[in-house]
PDB file of N, CA, C and O in Angstrom:
ATOM      1  N   MET A   1       1.138  -1.244   0.006  1.00  0.00           N
ATOM      2  CA  MET A   1       0.002   0.074  -0.160  1.00  0.00           C
ATOM      3  C   MET A   1       0.910   1.132  -0.159  1.00  0.00           C
ATOM      4  O   MET A   1       1.845   1.118   0.641  1.00  0.00           O
ATOM      5  N   ALA A   2       0.762   2.025  -0.931  1.00  0.00           N
ATOM      6  CA  ALA A   2       1.131   3.337  -0.940  1.00  0.00           C
ATOM      7  C   ALA A   2       0.921   4.142   0.101  1.00  0.00           C
ATOM      8  O   ALA A   2      -0.276   4.231   0.376  1.00  0.00           O
ATOM      9  N   THR A   3       1.794   4.903   0.937  1.00  0.00           N
ATOM     10  CA  THR A   3       1.712   6.022   1.818  1.00  0.00           C
ATOM     11  C   THR A   3       2.021   7.212   1.704  1.00  0.00           C
ATOM     12  O   THR A   3       2.891   7.349   0.844  1.00  0.00           O
ATOM     13  N   LYS A   4       1.683   8.237   2.220  1.00  0.00           N
ATOM     14  CA  LYS A   4       1.698   9.717   2.328  1.00  0.00           C
ATOM     15  C   LYS A   4       2.074  10.120   3.345  1.00  0.00           C
ATOM     16  O   LYS A   4       1.338   9.821   4.286  1.00  0.00           O
ATOM     17  N   LYS A   5       3.489  11.064   3.742  1.00  0.00           N
ATOM     18  CA  LYS A   5       3.529  11.561   4.979  1.00  0.00           C
ATOM     19  C   LYS A   5       2.882  12.872   4.997  1.00  0.00           C
ATOM     20  O   LYS A   5       2.963  13.709   4.097  1.00  0.00           O
ATOM     21  N   CYS A   6       2.031  13.020   6.434  1.00  0.00           N
ATOM     22  CA  CYS A   6       1.128  14.225   6.730  1.00  0.00           C
ATOM     23  C   CYS A   6       1.809  14.491   7.930  1.00  0.00           C
ATOM     24  O   CYS A   6       2.497  13.677   8.546  1.00  0.00           O
ATOM     25  N   THR A   7       1.523  16.035   8.342  1.00  0.00           N
ATOM     26  CA  THR A   7       1.763  16.204   9.450  1.00  0.00           C
ATOM     27  C   THR A   7       0.433  16.439  10.232  1.00  0.00           C
ATOM     28  O   THR A   7      -0.520  17.022   9.716  1.00  0.00           O
ATOM     29  N   VAL A   8       0.424  15.965  11.470  1.00  0.00           N
ATOM     30  CA  VAL A   8      -0.596  15.962  12.874  1.00  0.00           C
ATOM     31  C   VAL A   8      -0.485  16.469  13.539  1.00  0.00           C
ATOM     32  O   VAL A   8       0.455  16.135  14.261  1.00  0.00           O
ATOM     33  N   THR A   9      -1.235  17.662  13.946  1.00  0.00           N
ATOM     34  CA  THR A   9      -0.989  18.578  15.458  1.00  0.00           C
ATOM     35  C   THR A   9      -1.901  17.710  16.330  1.00  0.00           C
ATOM     36  O   THR A   9      -2.980  17.254  15.953  1.00  0.00           O
ATOM     37  N   LEU A  10      -1.425  17.557  17.373  1.00  0.00           N
ATOM     38  CA  LEU A  10      -2.111  16.821  18.709  1.00  0.00           C
ATOM     39  C   LEU A  10      -1.577  17.500  19.785  1.00  0.00           C
ATOM     40  O   LEU A  10      -0.370  17.682  19.947  1.00  0.00           O
ATOM     41  N   PRO A  11      -2.682  17.979  20.715  1.00  0.00           N
ATOM     42  CA  PRO A  11      -2.360  18.418  22.199  1.00  0.00           C
ATOM     43  C   PRO A  11      -1.213  17.414  22.710  1.00  0.00           C
ATOM     44  O   PRO A  11      -1.245  16.185  22.656  1.00  0.00           O
ATOM     45  N   GLU A  12      -0.094  18.315  23.271  1.00  0.00           N
ATOM     46  CA  GLU A  12       0.870  17.803  23.908  1.00  0.00           C
ATOM     47  C   GLU A  12       0.804  16.740  24.728  1.00  0.00           C
ATOM     48  O   GLU A  12       1.617  15.831  24.557  1.00  0.00           O
ATOM     49  N   GLY A  13      -0.103  16.658  25.696  1.00  0.00           N
ATOM     50  CA  GLY A  13      -0.629  15.624  26.671  1.00  0.00           C
ATOM     51  C   GLY A  13      -0.843  14.421  26.014  1.00  0.00           C
ATOM     52  O   GLY A  13      -0.194  13.402  26.249  1.00  0.00           O
ATOM     53  N   LEU A  14      -1.849  14.522  25.092  1.00  0.00           N
ATOM     54  CA  LEU A  14      -2.511  13.492  24.327  1.00  0.00           C
ATOM     55  C   LEU A  14      -1.118  12.621  23.579  1.00  0.00           C
ATOM     56  O   LEU A  14      -0.746  11.495  23.910  1.00  0.00           O
ATOM     57  N   ALA A  15      -0.626  13.311  22.724  1.00  0.00           N
ATOM     58  CA  ALA A  15       0.691  12.899  22.380  1.00  0.00           C
ATOM     59  C   ALA A  15       1.357  11.874  22.906  1.00  0.00           C
ATOM     60  O   ALA A  15       1.678  10.769  22.467  1.00  0.00           O
ATOM     61  N   GLU A  16       1.569  12.625  24.294  1.00  0.00           N
ATOM     62  CA  GLU A  16       2.482  11.972  25.380  1.00  0.00           C
ATOM     63  C   GLU A  16       2.190  10.662  25.972  1.00  0.00           C
ATOM     64  O   GLU A  16       2.961   9.748  26.266  1.00  0.00           O
ATOM     65  N   GLU A  17       0.300  10.807  26.143  1.00  0.00           N
ATOM     66  CA  GLU A  17       0.089   9.416  26.665  1.00  0.00           C
ATOM     67  C   GLU A  17      -0.234   8.256  25.471  1.00  0.00           C
ATOM     68  O   GLU A  17      -0.563   7.121  25.817  1.00  0.00           O
ATOM     69  N   ILE A  18      -0.142   8.542  24.358  1.00  0.00           N
ATOM     70  CA  ILE A  18      -0.420   7.771  23.237  1.00  0.00           C
ATOM     71  C   ILE A  18       0.912   7.297  23.474  1.00  0.00           C
ATOM     72  O   ILE A  18       0.932   6.318  24.220  1.00  0.00           O
ATOM     73  N   LEU A  19       2.148   7.728  23.027  1.00  0.00           N
ATOM     74  CA  LEU A  19       3.568   7.546  23.313  1.00  0.00           C
ATOM     75  C   LEU A  19       3.841   6.421  24.114  1.00  0.00           C
ATOM     76  O   LEU A  19       4.292   5.368  23.664  1.00  0.00           O
ATOM     77  N   ALA A  20       3.593   6.617  25.201  1.00  0.00           N
ATOM     78  CA  ALA A  20       3.512   6.202  26.444  1.00  0.00           C
ATOM     79  C   ALA A  20       3.189   4.559  26.324  1.00  0.00           C
ATOM     80  O   ALA A  20       3.781   3.579  26.775  1.00  0.00           O
ATOM     81  N   GLU A  21       1.917   4.713  25.467  1.00  0.00           N
ATOM     82  CA  GLU A  21       1.271   3.098  25.410  1.00  0.00           C
ATOM     83  C   GLU A  21       2.093   2.490  23.977  1.00  0.00           C
ATOM     84  O   GLU A  21       2.488   1.326  23.918  1.00  0.00           O
ATOM     85  N   VAL A  22       2.219   3.195  23.180  1.00  0.00           N
ATOM     86  CA  VAL A  22       2.533   2.368  21.756  1.00  0.00           C
ATOM     87  C   VAL A  22       3.860   2.506  21.628  1.00  0.00           C
ATOM     88  O   VAL A  22       4.369   1.637  20.920  1.00  0.00           O
ATOM     89  N   GLY A  23       4.964   3.710  22.300  1.00  0.00           N
ATOM     90  CA  GLY A  23       6.264   3.253  21.861  1.00  0.00           C
ATOM     91  C   GLY A  23       6.562   4.084  20.862  1.00  0.00           C
ATOM     92  O   GLY A  23       5.682   4.146  20.003  1.00  0.00           O
ATOM     93  N   PRO A  24       7.885   5.009  20.614  1.00  0.00           N
ATOM     94  CA  PRO A  24       8.251   5.812  19.921  1.00  0.00           C
ATOM     95  C   PRO A  24       7.773   5.701  18.565  1.00  0.00           C
ATOM     96  O   PRO A  24       7.334   6.711  18.015  1.00  0.00           O
ATOM     97  N   GLY A  25       7.813   4.377  17.841  1.00  0.00           N
ATOM     98  CA  GLY A  25       7.548   4.338  16.524  1.00  0.00           C
ATOM     99  C   GLY A  25       6.094   4.060  16.222  1.00  0.00           C
ATOM    100  O   GLY A  25       5.759   4.047  15.038  1.00  0.00           O
ATOM    101  N   GLY A  26       5.066   3.806  17.293  1.00  0.00           N
ATOM    102  CA  GLY A  26       3.926   3.392  17.157  1.00  0.00           C
ATOM    103  C   GLY A  26       3.033   4.257  16.995  1.00  0.00           C
ATOM    104  O   GLY A  26       1.896   3.808  16.850  1.00  0.00           O
ATOM    105  N   LEU A  27       3.215   5.791  16.960  1.00  0.00           N
ATOM    106  CA  LEU A  27       2.011   6.797  16.944  1.00  0.00           C
ATOM    107  C   LEU A  27       1.394   6.709  15.567  1.00  0.00           C
ATOM    108  O   LEU A  27       0.201   6.576  15.299  1.00  0.00           O
ATOM    109  N   SER A  28       2.538   6.818  14.652  1.00  0.00           N
ATOM    110  CA  SER A  28       2.178   6.849  13.061  1.00  0.00           C
ATOM    111  C   SER A  28       0.717   5.385  13.024  1.00  0.00           C
ATOM    112  O   SER A  28      -0.470   5.573  12.759  1.00  0.00           O
ATOM    113  N   THR A  29       1.300   4.233  13.334  1.00  0.00           N
ATOM    114  CA  THR A  29       0.381   3.455  13.064  1.00  0.00           C
ATOM    115  C   THR A  29      -0.906   3.562  14.018  1.00  0.00           C
ATOM    116  O   THR A  29      -1.934   2.968  13.693  1.00  0.00           O
ATOM    117  N   TYR A  30      -0.849   4.296  15.158  1.00  0.00           N
ATOM    118  CA  TYR A  30      -2.035   4.180  15.667  1.00  0.00           C
ATOM    119  C   TYR A  30      -3.061   5.313  15.391  1.00  0.00           C
ATOM    120  O   TYR A  30      -4.256   5.169  15.651  1.00  0.00           O
ATOM    121  N   VAL A  31      -2.484   6.569  14.794  1.00  0.00           N
ATOM    122  CA  VAL A  31      -3.326   7.227  13.933  1.00  0.00           C
ATOM    123  C   VAL A  31      -3.697   7.062  13.110  1.00  0.00           C
ATOM    124  O   VAL A  31      -4.549   7.861  12.724  1.00  0.00           O
ATOM    125  N   THR A  32      -3.310   5.834  12.180  1.00  0.00           N
ATOM    126  CA  THR A  32      -3.694   5.629  10.907  1.00  0.00           C
ATOM    127  C   THR A  32      -4.706   4.799  11.219  1.00  0.00           C
ATOM    128  O   THR A  32      -5.696   5.001  10.516  1.00  0.00           O
ATOM    129  N   ARG A  33      -4.858   3.688  12.246  1.00  0.00           N
ATOM    130  CA  ARG A  33      -5.474   2.950  12.683  1.00  0.00           C
ATOM    131  C   ARG A  33      -6.947   3.889  13.073  1.00  0.00           C
ATOM    132  O   ARG A  33      -8.088   3.431  13.024  1.00  0.00           O
ATOM    133  N   PHE A  34      -6.634   5.064  13.396  1.00  0.00           N
ATOM    134  CA  PHE A  34      -8.109   5.445  14.096  1.00  0.00           C
ATOM    135  C   PHE A  34      -8.631   6.051  13.100  1.00  0.00           C
ATOM    136  O   PHE A  34      -9.859   6.141  13.103  1.00  0.00           O
ATOM    137  N   VAL A  35      -7.835   6.667  11.911  1.00  0.00           N
ATOM    138  CA  VAL A  35      -8.659   7.714  11.274  1.00  0.00           C
ATOM    139  C   VAL A  35      -9.087   6.896  10.046  1.00  0.00           C
ATOM    140  O   VAL A  35      -9.662   7.458   9.114  1.00  0.00           O
ATOM    141  N   GLU A  36      -8.778   5.385  10.025  1.00  0.00           N
ATOM    142  CA  GLU A  36      -9.385   4.228   8.890  1.00  0.00           C
ATOM    143  C   GLU A  36     -10.551   3.644   9.718  1.00  0.00           C
ATOM    144  O   GLU A  36     -11.394   2.956   9.143  1.00  0.00           O
ATOM    145  N   ARG A  37     -10.641   3.906  11.137  1.00  0.00           N
ATOM    146  CA  ARG A  37     -11.906   3.511  11.900  1.00  0.00           C
ATOM    147  C   ARG A  37     -12.888   4.541  11.709  1.00  0.00           C
ATOM    148  O   ARG A  37     -14.080   4.330  11.484  1.00  0.00           O
ATOM    149  N   ARG A  38     -12.230   5.889  11.828  1.00  0.00           N
ATOM    150  CA  ARG A  38     -12.937   6.692  11.662  1.00  0.00           C
ATOM    151  C   ARG A  38     -13.883   6.902  10.056  1.00  0.00           C
ATOM    152  O   ARG A  38     -15.080   7.072   9.824  1.00  0.00           O
ATOM    153  N   ARG A  39     -13.153   6.832   9.531  1.00  0.00           N
ATOM    154  CA  ARG A  39     -13.732   6.310   7.882  1.00  0.00           C
ATOM    155  C   ARG A  39     -14.545   5.660   7.825  1.00  0.00           C
ATOM    156  O   ARG A  39     -15.619   6.197   7.553  1.00  0.00           O
ATOM    157  N   GLU A  40     -14.540   4.124   8.043  1.00  0.00           N
ATOM    158  CA  GLU A  40     -15.633   3.140   8.354  1.00  0.00           C
ATOM    159  C   GLU A  40     -16.962   3.949   8.896  1.00  0.00           C
ATOM    160  O   GLU A  40     -18.101   3.934   8.429  1.00  0.00           O
ATOM    161  N   GLN A  41     -16.358   4.774  10.220  1.00  0.00           N
ATOM    162  CA  GLN A  41     -17.541   4.868  10.847  1.00  0.00           C
ATOM    163  C   GLN A  41     -18.518   5.898  10.078  1.00  0.00           C
ATOM    164  O   GLN A  41     -19.737   5.931  10.250  1.00  0.00           O
ATOM    165  N   ASP A  42     -17.838   6.681   9.256  1.00  0.00           N
ATOM    166  CA  ASP A  42     -18.310   7.540   8.461  1.00  0.00           C
ATOM    167  C   ASP A  42     -19.194   7.271   7.304  1.00  0.00           C
ATOM    168  O   ASP A  42     -20.219   7.842   6.930  1.00  0.00           O
ATOM    169  N   ARG A  43     -18.602   6.352   6.876  1.00  0.00           N
ATOM    170  CA  ARG A  43     -18.984   5.399   5.366  1.00  0.00           C
ATOM    171  C   ARG A  43     -20.845   4.495   5.944  1.00  0.00           C
ATOM    172  O   ARG A  43     -21.955   4.289   5.453  1.00  0.00           O
ATOM    173  N   LEU A  44     -20.137   4.263   7.173  1.00  0.00           N
ATOM    174  CA  LEU A  44     -21.326   3.395   7.370  1.00  0.00           C
ATOM    175  C   LEU A  44     -22.495   4.350   7.778  1.00  0.00           C
ATOM    176  O   LEU A  44     -23.613   3.945   7.457  1.00  0.00           O
ATOM    177  N   GLY A  45     -22.435   5.420   8.360  1.00  0.00           N
ATOM    178  CA  GLY A  45     -23.207   6.401   8.658  1.00  0.00           C
ATOM    179  C   GLY A  45     -23.978   6.870   7.443  1.00  0.00           C
ATOM    180  O   GLY A  45     -25.205   6.961   7.485  1.00  0.00           O
ATOM    181  N   GLU A  46     -23.168   7.217   6.187  1.00  0.00           N
ATOM    182  CA  GLU A  46     -23.707   7.389   5.023  1.00  0.00           C
ATOM    183  C   GLU A  46     -24.757   6.492   4.278  1.00  0.00           C
ATOM    184  O   GLU A  46     -25.644   6.626   3.435  1.00  0.00           O
ATOM    185  N   LEU A  47     -24.252   5.627   4.945  1.00  0.00           N
ATOM    186  CA  LEU A  47     -24.960   4.032   4.246  1.00  0.00           C
ATOM    187  C   LEU A  47     -26.275   3.938   5.052  1.00  0.00           C
ATOM    188  O   LEU A  47     -27.022   3.171   4.444  1.00  0.00           O
ATOM    189  N   VAL A  48     -26.793   4.355   6.049  1.00  0.00           N
ATOM    190  CA  VAL A  48     -27.734   4.178   7.080  1.00  0.00           C
ATOM    191  C   VAL A  48     -28.648   5.108   6.748  1.00  0.00           C
ATOM    192  O   VAL A  48     -29.837   4.788   6.739  1.00  0.00           O
ATOM    193  N   ALA A  49     -28.089   6.924   6.294  1.00  0.00           N
ATOM    194  CA  ALA A  49     -28.796   7.670   5.877  1.00  0.00           C
ATOM    195  C   ALA A  49     -29.329   7.530   4.855  1.00  0.00           C
ATOM    196  O   ALA A  49     -30.395   8.121   4.683  1.00  0.00           O
ATOM    197  N   TRP A  50     -28.856   6.812   3.950  1.00  0.00           N
ATOM    198  CA  TRP A  50     -29.359   6.575   2.560  1.00  0.00           C
ATOM    199  C   TRP A  50     -30.507   5.253   2.683  1.00  0.00           C
ATOM    200  O   TRP A  50     -31.638   5.352   2.207  1.00  0.00           O
ATOM    201  N   ILE A  51     -30.169   4.401   3.177  1.00  0.00           N
ATOM    202  CA  ILE A  51     -31.185   3.561   3.576  1.00  0.00           C
ATOM    203  C   ILE A  51     -32.490   4.176   4.128  1.00  0.00           C
ATOM    204  O   ILE A  51     -33.558   3.921   3.572  1.00  0.00           O
ATOM    205  N   GLN A  52     -32.444   4.759   4.910  1.00  0.00           N
ATOM    206  CA  GLN A  52     -33.633   5.488   6.069  1.00  0.00           C
ATOM    207  C   GLN A  52     -34.004   6.283   4.821  1.00  0.00           C
ATOM    208  O   GLN A  52     -35.205   6.553   4.850  1.00  0.00           O
ATOM    209  N   LYS A  53     -33.475   6.687   3.886  1.00  0.00           N
ATOM    210  CA  LYS A  53     -34.041   7.835   3.015  1.00  0.00           C
ATOM    211  C   LYS A  53     -34.771   6.923   2.135  1.00  0.00           C
ATOM    212  O   LYS A  53     -35.966   7.135   1.927  1.00  0.00           O
ATOM    213  N   GLU A  54     -34.060   5.738   1.494  1.00  0.00           N
ATOM    214  CA  GLU A  54     -34.867   5.018   0.936  1.00  0.00           C
ATOM    215  C   GLU A  54     -36.042   4.193   1.163  1.00  0.00           C
ATOM    216  O   GLU A  54     -36.868   3.941   0.285  1.00  0.00           O
ATOM    217  N   TYR A  55     -36.114   3.661   2.711  1.00  0.00           N
ATOM    218  CA  TYR A  55     -36.818   2.471   3.038  1.00  0.00           C
ATOM    219  C   TYR A  55     -37.664   3.246   4.525  1.00  0.00           C
ATOM    220  O   TYR A  55     -38.588   2.672   5.100  1.00  0.00           O
ATOM    221  N   GLY A  56     -37.181   4.470   4.908  1.00  0.00           N
ATOM    222  CA  GLY A  56     -37.727   4.807   6.078  1.00  0.00           C
ATOM    223  C   GLY A  56     -36.947   4.543   7.689  1.00  0.00           C
ATOM    224  O   GLY A  56     -36.072   3.678   7.747  1.00  0.00           O
ATOM    225  N   PRO A  57     -37.240   5.164   8.690  1.00  0.00           N
ATOM    226  CA  PRO A  57     -35.965   4.986   9.506  1.00  0.00           C
ATOM    227  C   PRO A  57     -36.886   3.350  10.321  1.00  0.00           C
ATOM    228  O   PRO A  57     -38.009   2.878  10.140  1.00  0.00           O
ATOM    229  N   LEU A  58     -35.885   2.993  11.082  1.00  0.00           N
ATOM    230  CA  LEU A  58     -36.333   1.803  11.630  1.00  0.00           C
ATOM    231  C   LEU A  58     -37.711   2.085  12.781  1.00  0.00           C
ATOM    232  O   LEU A  58     -37.886   3.146  13.381  1.00  0.00           O
ATOM    233  N   THR A  59     -38.292   1.275  12.855  1.00  0.00           N
ATOM    234  CA  THR A  59     -39.377   1.238  14.215  1.00  0.00           C
ATOM    235  C   THR A  59     -38.670   0.818  15.495  1.00  0.00           C
ATOM    236  O   THR A  59     -37.664   0.110  15.452  1.00  0.00           O
ATOM    237  N   GLU A  60     -39.090   1.168  16.400  1.00  0.00           N
ATOM    238  CA  GLU A  60     -38.947   1.276  18.011  1.00  0.00           C
ATOM    239  C   GLU A  60     -38.240  -0.718  17.815  1.00  0.00           C
ATOM    240  O   GLU A  60     -37.143  -1.209  18.081  1.00  0.00           O
ATOM    241  N   GLU A  61     -39.044  -1.093  17.460  1.00  0.00           N
ATOM    242  CA  GLU A  61     -39.244  -2.639  17.429  1.00  0.00           C
ATOM    243  C   GLU A  61     -37.936  -3.144  16.686  1.00  0.00           C
ATOM    244  O   GLU A  61     -37.167  -3.925  17.247  1.00  0.00           O
ATOM    245  N   GLU A  62     -37.770  -2.787  15.725  1.00  0.00           N
ATOM    246  CA  GLU A  62     -36.812  -3.115  15.120  1.00  0.00           C
ATOM    247  C   GLU A  62     -35.613  -2.841  15.599  1.00  0.00           C
ATOM    248  O   GLU A  62     -34.782  -3.749  15.592  1.00  0.00           O
ATOM    249  N   GLN A  63     -35.191  -1.301  16.214  1.00  0.00           N
ATOM    250  CA  GLN A  63     -34.322  -1.001  16.914  1.00  0.00           C
ATOM    251  C   GLN A  63     -33.822  -2.079  17.942  1.00  0.00           C
ATOM    252  O   GLN A  63     -32.687  -2.553  17.907  1.00  0.00           O
ATOM    253  N   ALA A  64     -34.675  -2.378  18.756  1.00  0.00           N
ATOM    254  CA  ALA A  64     -34.842  -3.293  20.001  1.00  0.00           C
ATOM    255  C   ALA A  64     -33.954  -4.296  19.390  1.00  0.00           C
ATOM    256  O   ALA A  64     -32.728  -4.308  19.505  1.00  0.00           O
ATOM    257  N   ALA A  65     -34.881  -5.382  18.538  1.00  0.00           N
ATOM    258  CA  ALA A  65     -34.452  -6.421  17.818  1.00  0.00           C
ATOM    259  C   ALA A  65     -32.902  -6.060  17.258  1.00  0.00           C
ATOM    260  O   ALA A  65     -32.096  -6.989  17.308  1.00  0.00           O
ATOM    261  N   SER A  66     -32.576  -5.150  16.886  1.00  0.00           N
ATOM    262  CA  SER A  66     -31.275  -4.882  16.439  1.00  0.00           C
ATOM    263  C   SER A  66     -30.237  -4.773  17.807  1.00  0.00           C
ATOM    264  O   SER A  66     -29.150  -5.323  17.625  1.00  0.00           O
ATOM    265  N   ALA A  67     -30.419  -4.174  19.066  1.00  0.00           N
ATOM    266  CA  ALA A  67     -29.722  -4.101  20.029  1.00  0.00           C
ATOM    267  C   ALA A  67     -29.289  -5.516  20.541  1.00  0.00           C
ATOM    268  O   ALA A  67     -28.157  -5.960  20.734  1.00  0.00           O
ATOM    269  N   ALA A  68     -30.973  -6.307  20.763  1.00  0.00           N
ATOM    270  CA  ALA A  68     -30.397  -7.533  20.988  1.00  0.00           C
ATOM    271  C   ALA A  68     -29.719  -8.529  20.910  1.00  0.00           C
ATOM    272  O   ALA A  68     -29.326  -9.281  21.802  1.00  0.00           O
ATOM    273  N   GLU A  69     -29.506  -8.563  19.408  1.00  0.00           N
ATOM    274  CA  GLU A  69     -28.840  -9.166  18.165  1.00  0.00           C
ATOM    275  C   GLU A  69     -27.482  -8.917  18.218  1.00  0.00           C
ATOM    276  O   GLU A  69     -26.673  -9.803  17.941  1.00  0.00           O
ATOM    277  N   LEU A  70     -27.043  -7.454  18.648  1.00  0.00           N
ATOM    278  CA  LEU A  70     -25.821  -7.056  18.709  1.00  0.00           C
ATOM    279  C   LEU A  70     -25.234  -7.673  20.091  1.00  0.00           C
ATOM    280  O   LEU A  70     -24.173  -8.298  20.091  1.00  0.00           O
ATOM    281  N   ARG A  71     -26.114  -7.423  21.454  1.00  0.00           N
ATOM    282  CA  ARG A  71     -25.692  -8.044  22.493  1.00  0.00           C
ATOM    283  C   ARG A  71     -25.670  -9.803  22.198  1.00  0.00           C
ATOM    284  O   ARG A  71     -24.887 -10.460  22.885  1.00  0.00           O
ATOM    285  N   ASP A  72     -26.088 -10.150  21.705  1.00  0.00           N
ATOM    286  CA  ASP A  72     -25.996 -11.810  21.793  1.00  0.00           C
ATOM    287  C   ASP A  72     -24.847 -11.990  20.621  1.00  0.00           C
ATOM    288  O   ASP A  72     -24.681 -13.159  20.273  1.00  0.00           O
ATOM    289  N   ILE A  73     -24.062 -11.035  19.989  1.00  0.00           N
ATOM    290  CA  ILE A  73     -23.100 -11.357  19.484  1.00  0.00           C
ATOM    291  C   ILE A  73     -21.998 -11.099  20.233  1.00  0.00           C
ATOM    292  O   ILE A  73     -21.127 -11.968  20.246  1.00  0.00           O
ATOM    293  N   GLU A  74     -21.786  -9.819  21.043  1.00  0.00           N
ATOM    294  CA  GLU A  74     -20.959  -9.568  21.794  1.00  0.00           C
ATOM    295  C   GLU A  74     -20.354 -10.829  22.743  1.00  0.00           C
ATOM    296  O   GLU A  74     -19.207 -11.229  22.941  1.00  0.00           O
ATOM    297  N   ARG A  75     -22.031 -11.378  23.366  1.00  0.00           N
ATOM    298  CA  ARG A  75     -21.474 -12.298  24.230  1.00  0.00           C
ATOM    299  C   ARG A  75     -21.270 -13.403  23.811  1.00  0.00           C
ATOM    300  O   ARG A  75     -21.155 -14.321  24.624  1.00  0.00           O
ATOM    301  N   TRP A  76     -21.159 -13.666  22.343  1.00  0.00           N
ATOM    302  CA  TRP A  76     -20.502 -14.847  21.509  1.00  0.00           C
ATOM    303  C   TRP A  76     -19.054 -14.522  21.939  1.00  0.00           C
ATOM    304  O   TRP A  76     -18.457 -15.255  22.727  1.00  0.00           O
ATOM    305  N   PHE A  77     -18.618 -13.647  21.520  1.00  0.00           N
ATOM    306  CA  PHE A  77     -17.269 -13.336  21.462  1.00  0.00           C
ATOM    307  C   PHE A  77     -16.425 -13.180  22.568  1.00  0.00           C
ATOM    308  O   PHE A  77     -15.242 -13.518  22.544  1.00  0.00           O
ATOM    309  N   GLU A  78     -17.116 -12.563  23.764  1.00  0.00           N
ATOM    310  CA  GLU A  78     -16.585 -12.562  25.138  1.00  0.00           C
ATOM    311  C   GLU A  78     -16.781 -14.276  25.627  1.00  0.00           C
ATOM    312  O   GLU A  78     -15.853 -14.640  26.349  1.00  0.00           O
ATOM    313  N   GLU A  79     -17.504 -15.022  25.432  1.00  0.00           N
ATOM    314  CA  GLU A  79     -17.386 -16.138  25.788  1.00  0.00           C
ATOM    315  C   GLU A  79     -16.311 -17.054  25.081  1.00  0.00           C
ATOM    316  O   GLU A  79     -15.935 -18.105  25.598  1.00  0.00           O
ATOM    317  N   ARG A  80     -15.928 -16.680  24.095  1.00  0.00           N
ATOM    318  CA  ARG A  80     -14.584 -17.485  23.278  1.00  0.00           C
ATOM    319  C   ARG A  80     -13.619 -16.537  23.663  1.00  0.00           C
ATOM    320  O   ARG A  80     -12.531 -16.925  23.236  1.00  0.00           O
ATOM    321  N   GLY A  81     -13.494 -15.289  24.378  1.00  0.00           N
ATOM    322  CA  GLY A  81     -12.499 -14.814  24.602  1.00  0.00           C
ATOM    323  C   GLY A  81     -11.619 -14.171  23.563  1.00  0.00           C
ATOM    324  O   GLY A  81     -10.459 -13.824  23.789  1.00  0.00           O
ATOM    325  N   LEU A  82     -12.439 -13.989  22.043  1.00  0.00           N
ATOM    326  CA  LEU A  82     -12.119 -13.319  21.198  1.00  0.00           C
ATOM    327  C   LEU A  82     -12.219 -11.726  21.489  1.00  0.00           C
ATOM    328  O   LEU A  82     -11.889 -10.918  20.621  1.00  0.00           O
TER     329      LEU A  82
END
């Protein structure tokens, strides 16, 4: 994968806190993973907005069912130590 060097400004305390956790060479990877995750969330938000525009918002019952399914999935992973 090609990369491009960018300058990112962080509050000093935050940068030091992250560096303490990831070490001197880990800040770039940490920031990259965060930005990738945020981009995924943005795209999911765009998808949800499109689906709601096309099909309308979820009902309370559908939201409750979705939340229950998510809890079941999380429990499944926790039980397996994943």
